[in-house]
N, C-alpha and C positions, 0 to 999 in steps of 0.2 A: 612833618613837612609843613611849612607855613603856606598860606594862600599865595603869597608873592612868589614863592619857589615853585608852587604848582603851576601858576600862570606862566612863569618863565620857561617851563618845559614844554609848553604847547607849541605845535607847529602852526603856521599861518591859518590853515583851514579850521583847526580846532579853536584857535583864538577868535576867528570870525564868528563861530557858533556861540562862544562864550559872550562876546560883546554885542551880539544881535539882540535888539530889544523889541523886535516885531515877531510875528508868526514865522516859524522856520521849520524846514525839513532838513535834518542832518542825515545825509545818505552815507552810512558808515559801512565800509567794507569789513570783512573779517579781520580781527586783530588791529582795528584802527584806534584803539584807546578811547572808545566811546564812554566808558564808565568814568574814566578820569576827566573827560571833557564835561560830562553832565555834572559831576561832583564839583568841578571848578566853577561852572556857570552858576549852580545853585548857591555855592558859598559866596561868590561875588555879589549875587543879588541879596543874600542875607546879611552882607556887611552893612547894608543900609538898615538901620534899626526899625524902620516902619514897613519893610517889605516882608511879604509872606510867600512861600514857595510850596507847590505840590509836586511830588515825584511819584510816578506810577511805573511799576514793573509787572511782569507776569508771574513771578514766583515769590514766595515768602522769603526764601534765602537771598534772592537778588535784591529784594526790598530792604532787608536788614543790612546787607553789604553796602548798598547805595546810601542809606541813611547814615551809617557809621562813617563812611568816607566823606560825606558832606559835612557832618558835625566835626570831624577831625580837622577840617579846613576852616569851618566857620566858627567853631568854638561852641561850648555847651550853652551859652546864652541864647543861641539861635534855635534851640530845640523846640520851643513853644511856637515858633513861626514856621516850622517845617512840618508838612504833612506828607508822610511817605508810606506807601503800601502797595498792595496789588489792587487791580480793578475791583475784585470782589470784596476785599477787606475795607476799601474806602466806601463802596456802596453799602456795606453792612453798617458802617458808622453813620452814613446819611439816613438810612432807614431807622436806626436806633434813636437818633436825635429827633427825627420827625414824629415818631410814634411814642417817644419817651419810654421805650422799652426795647430790649434786644429781640430781634427776630428769632423764632424757634426753628432751627435748621434740622431738617430730616437727616438721619444717619444713613450711611450706605446700605445698612441692613434693612431699614424701613423702606427705602426707595426700591430695593430689589424685591422685597415682599409685595409691594404694590404692583410693580410691573409683572411679576410672575403670576399674580392673581388675575390681572387684566389679560395676559396672554391666554390663560386657561379659560376665562369667561368668553373671550373673543374667538376661541378655537384657533389661535395662531401658532403655527409650529416655527416660531422664531427663537433664536438664541437670546438669552437675557441681554448680552452685551449689544446685540444688534438693535433690540428694542430700546434700550437706554440711549444708544447713539441717535436713533431716529427722534426720540423725544428731545434730546439736547439740541439737535439741528433745528427743530421747530422753535426752540426757545431763543435762538439767536436773532429771531425776527420780532418786531414789536406787534405785528398783527397775528391773530390766531390762525392756524392752518385750517383749510377747508374740512368740514365734517364729512365730506363726500369721499375722503381718502382714508385708508387704513391708518396711516400715520396720524391724521387729524383726529380720528376717533380714539386712538391710543393716547394721544396727547391730552384730549379732553377728559378721558377717564382718569388719567394720572393726576391732572390738576385738581379734579374734583376730590380725589382721595386725599391729596395734600391739604386742601381747604377744610375737609371734614375733620382732619386731625390737627388743624391749626398750625400747619408746618409750611415752610418754604424750602426750596433747595438752592444751591449756589447760583444756578442760572436765573432763578427768580430774583436774586439780589440785584443783578444788573438791570433786569427788566423793570422791576418796581422803581429802582432809582431813576432810570431814564424817563419812565412814564410820569413819575412824580415831579421831576424837574420840568418836564414839558407842560404839565397842567398847573404848575406853581405850588403844589403842596409840599415839595421838597426843594430846598435851595442848593444850588451848586456851592462847592467850597469857595470861600472868599479868599482866593489867592491872587497875587499879582502876576505870578508866572506859573505855568504848568509844564512839567517835563515828562514826556512819555517815552519809555524805552520799548524796543522791539515792536514798533507800531505796525510793521507788516503782518504781525500775527493777530492783529485786532479783528474781531468780527463786527457785524453791523451794530450791535449794542455798544461795544467798547468804543468804536469810532464815533458814534453819536454821543456817548458820555463825554468824550474828549471835545467834540465840537461844541457841545452846550457850554462847557467851561470857557472855550475860546470866544464864543458869542457873548458870554457874560463879562468879558473884559480881561481874562487871563492871557498874557502873552505866552503863546503855546509853542513849544519846541517838541517835535516828534522825531525820534531817532529811529531810522529804519534802513533796511537793505532789501529791496525787492528780490535780489538774487538769493536771499536766504528764506524765502517764503516756502516753508515745507509742511505747513499744517492746514492746507486747504480742506482736508477731510474734517477739520474742526471748524470750518467756515471762515478761516482766515482770509481777509480780502486782498492782502498783498499790494501789488502796484495799483489796483483799482482804488483801494482805500487811500493810498498815498496821493494819487492824482486828484481824488475828490477833495482832499484836505487842501491841496495846493490851489485848486480852482476856487473853492469857497472863500479862502482867507488870503488869497494872493501871497502865499507863503514863499519866503525866499528859500531857494534850494542850494545847499552847500554840501559838496562831496568831500567826505573824509576818506581819501584814497590811499593813504600810506598805511601799510600793514607792518606792525612792529613785532609780529610773532614769527613769521616763517622766512626762510631763505628763498631767493628768487626761483630756484629750480622747482620748488614745490608750488609756488604761486603760478609759475608758467603753465603747469599741467591744469590747474584749476581754471585759469583764465582762458586757455584755449577751448575748454569744454563749455563754459558758461556763455561764451560769445555766440554759441549756436542758438541760444534763445533770442528770439527777435524782439518781442515786446518787453523791453527792460530799460531801466535808466542806464544810460551809457556811462561807464566808469572804467578806469584802468587800475589794476592792482599794482602797487609799487612796493617793492620789498625794501624796508628801511635797512635790513641787515645785509642786503646785496647777496651775491653768490656765496656758496659754501655748504649748501644742502645736498641731499642725495635722494634720488627717486629710482626705485628698482621695480621692474615688471617681471613677474615670474609665473610660469605655468607648471602645474603639478599634475600627476597622474590621477589623483582622486582627492576628495575633500579632506581625508584624514592625513595624507601626506602634506597637503596644504596647511592643515591645522598644526602639524608638527613643526613645519618650517616657520610658521608665524610665531608660534610660542618660543622656539629657539632664538629667533631674531629679536623678539621683544625681551626675552630673558637676558640676552647679552647686554642690552641697554640697561636693564634693572641692575645687573651686577656692576655696571660702570657708574651707578648712581643717577641714572636718567629716569624719567617717567616714561611709561609706555602703555599703549592701548591697542587692542585688536577690535576693529569695527566691522560690523556686518549689516546688511540691509534689513534683516529680520532677526529676532531673538533666537529662533530655532536654529539658525545657521551657526550659532555660537555653541550648540550642544557638543559637537565633536571637539571643539577647542577646549571646552571645559573638561571633557574626558581626558584629553592629552595632559592638561594641567594637573588633574587629579592623579593620573597614573604616574606622572613624572615627579610629583611632589612639589610642583611649582606654585608659589603663592599667587593667587589671583583674586579679583573682585568682580563678581557678576553684577554690574551696575545697572543694567536694564533688564527688568523682569526677574522673576524668582528663579533660583537655581533649579534646574530640572532634576537634580539629584536629591532635592529636598522633598520631592513628592512621595506619597505613601508607596507607590509601586516600587521605588528603589529600595525602600526598607523591606518590603515583602520579598523582593529578590534575595536580599541578604538572609531573611528568615528561612527561606526555602533551602538555601545553600547550607545553613547551619543545621537544618533537619537532616540533610544528606550526610554531612560530615560527622555529626554527633549522635545520630540514630535515636533521638528522643522524640518527644511530642511537643516541646516548647516551640510556640509559634505556629503549630499545625492549625489551630483554630482560625487564625487570621488568613492563612494561605487558602484554606478550604472556603472561607467566606468570600475571598477574592474570586473563586471559581463559581460563585453563585449559590452556595449551599446556605440555607436559611438557619435562623437561630435554633429552632426546634430540633432540626436534624443535627446541628452541631453539638447540642447537649446529648443527644443519643450517642454520637461518635465519642464524645468525652467519656461517657459511661463505658463504652466498649473498651477503650484504651486504658482506663484508669487502673485496673489491677496490675498491668505489666509496665505502664509508663512508656510503652513503645507502640507505634501503629501496628495493630495486629493484621495478619494476612488472612482475611476471611473471603469466602466466595460471595458472589452477588446474592445468592439465595440466602446465605447465612446473615448477610447485612440486612436484607429485607425482613427476615425473621426477627432480627434484633430491634426492628421498629423504624428503620430508615425508609424515607420515601424513595421511589424508584429512581428519580433523577439524581438524588443525592447519593444513592448507592452506586450508580454507574460512575459518577465523578470521583467518589472516594476510592472505589476499586481501581479505577484508572490511575489515580495519583499514587496509591500504594504500590501498584505494579511498577510505576516509573521510579519511585523511591528505591525499591529493591534493586533495579537495574543501575541507578545512579550511584548507590552506595557500593555496589560491586566495582564499578568503574573508578570510583574515588579511592577505594582501597588499593587499587592497582595504579594509582596516581595518574589516571587518564582524565585530568582535570578539564582539559579543553573540550572533551566529549560531554562531560557533565554540564559544563557551562552552556554548550550549544543546546542541550536538551532542556535545561531549565529556561533558557532564553525563549525557545520555541513554545514551551508550555505557558509561560507568562504572557506572551503575545496573544496566545489563543484566547485568553480570558480578559484581556485589556479592553475596556469599554470606551475609551476616548483617545483622541490623537495625542494629547499631552501624556496620557498614561503610556502609550506605545513609545513615545519619545524618551520618557524616563527609563523604561525597560531597556531600550536600545543603548542609551548612554551608559547606564549601569553596566551592561554587558561589555561595552567597549572599554570601560575603565578596567574591569576585572580581568578581561582577556589579555590586557597589556601587562598585567602583573604576573608574578610567579610565586610558587609555593602553595602552602595549605590555604584553603578558603578562609579560615579564621584569620590568618595573617593578611590576606588580601582585603578582607572586610574591615579589619582594623585600620588599614591604610586608607581605604575608601572613606571611612567615617571621620578621619582627621579633618579638622576645620581649617583648611587652607584657603577658604573662600571668605575673605574679609578685606575691608577697605584699609589700605596701608600704603605708605610711600614706596615700599618695595614690592608691591603687588601689581601684576599686569591687570589693567582694567579691560573687561570684556563688556562691550556695549554696542548699541545699534547706531546707525547713522543719525536717526532722529534724536536720540538721547545725547549724542555727542555735541549737539549745538551749544555754543557758548563755552565749550571746554577746550583744553589744549594740552598736548604732551610733547616731550622731546622727539619721540618717534612713534609712528603708528603703522599698523598693517591693516589694509583694507582687503577683505577676503571675499571670494565668490563673486567677482566682478564679471558676471555672465549675463547674456541675454535671458530674459524672463525672470531674472533675479533683480538686476538693476539695468535698464528700467523694468519695473514690475508691471505686469499686464493690467493690474487693477487701478493704475494711476496714469495721469497724463505724462507724456514724454517730457514736457517742459518742467513739470514739478519734479520728476525723477532726476532730471539734469541738475536742478537746483539742490536736490538732496545729495547727489554725488559731489557737487561743489562744496557744500557744507562739510561733508566728511573729508574731502581732499584739502581743506584749509585748516585742519586741526593740528598738523605736525609742525614743530618748530624746525627740526633739522633733517630727519630721515623719514621717508614715506615709502612703504613697500605695498605694491599693488599686485594682486594675484588672482588666479582662476584655477578651477579644476579643468584639466585639459579636455575631458570628454564633452564639455558643453561649449557652445559658441561664446566667444569673447564679447563683452559688452561694447556696444557702439561708442560709449563714452571714452573708452580707452583708444579706440580708433580715432576719434576726434582729437584726442590729446597727442596723437602721433606715436603711441607706445605699442600699438599692435597692428 
């Protein structure tokens, strides 16, 4: 497509953004064609051979896509005059140029080791991820936190450790770049225009980085939608940052209000809900496609029946050549959905978070069932280790079983005489007793009773919430299958979790942002789930809005009947 053709396709509001040569806020509703607008604007600016353009996004993939779209319109000769990247990658370039060497970035492993050591030294019973989040929040500010707070001391110790090792982390990139530009040791990029996407997700450092370039003379366009501010827990400023930019630079505000993605029935639901947030930039969602979509609200007896219904509805679309996704407020809500996909052999892609069935507890569940069915010792070592039996005792057990290659039935006294510790002897005796019972049940094809017993035993020794989730989901898959355990395990281990055009996407509301499908199912829309008690109602409403604007044609909204329906469905007039 030529630049002239791209410009001809723009609507009046998009064209206004493209032709604006002053500071501007483009308020883009979901599906408003913002990438096409930004690309056209950048290409038009680059058609002047002396102009330079900077383009900033929040993810590497988005930066690559935007750069490629700009150059496809502007031509390869404009490549040297286009600077495109994420905030962090551009800050990295600035620091590299200023110091004449590349910054040495700490790995995730190094960062974790530093934080774990600090937690131990400070006698803090914090989770690693909570400590890392606290440090990262401190780093969104230019000033150092007070040393009188736990977070401040944790931050200070962390920074000192990085400095001792000559390292920076990604948050340091932005901080050092902004501080350097403020004191004159680092220069802003010499661009005539700066285009910043998803500006509502910017934190204090990112908004200041943008403002410094605007003050330096770059005609700056920020593309934002305050209604899609869903990362406040990452210090995103949302409307506060947008308003500050408008005030400082007297930026023109242009609303891109036409949605090219969804039919009006879907947008009507989203619009009714988001209007209940008061402090927002007023805008109306207009469906370019008009009517022709479908919205269904369903109540189910429990979360598994809900999962089955969602999978069946999305699989229908996949078979018709459509794209489909099941969206949930949290990743763990997707566990029963994954169990249904596995047990029914439906191809799916767990796009947000790791598959719960890839955890070691799921593999151990299978090992234990194989011990039951095959009456050998293969996998016994790892199963006993899961129950807390140490390496020395495991070697003793191996010696006991070695002559016969089957777990021997010995008394506790005999086990102690063989050299086992008392705790290990009790655990080994108990498991051996259970194995005998399970094998008898298995021989009589009472597979459901065996599964119940193995499930109960595994949960007894699970040490983490994720481990318990893995065990429960594995049990749910296997109990929905039929036949010998070996056949069920073969089915379980098939890799039907992969990204593909004919796979149902399983993802969270947060991770769905920026994506779209022909049909979606939003599940567990219940009070205490959405809105979540740990977040503000206004942000939770924005999160629902984001999820509710992902579908092009069909959107299914559902709940488990035993729980109260989300207030957002009531606001939408569906419940």
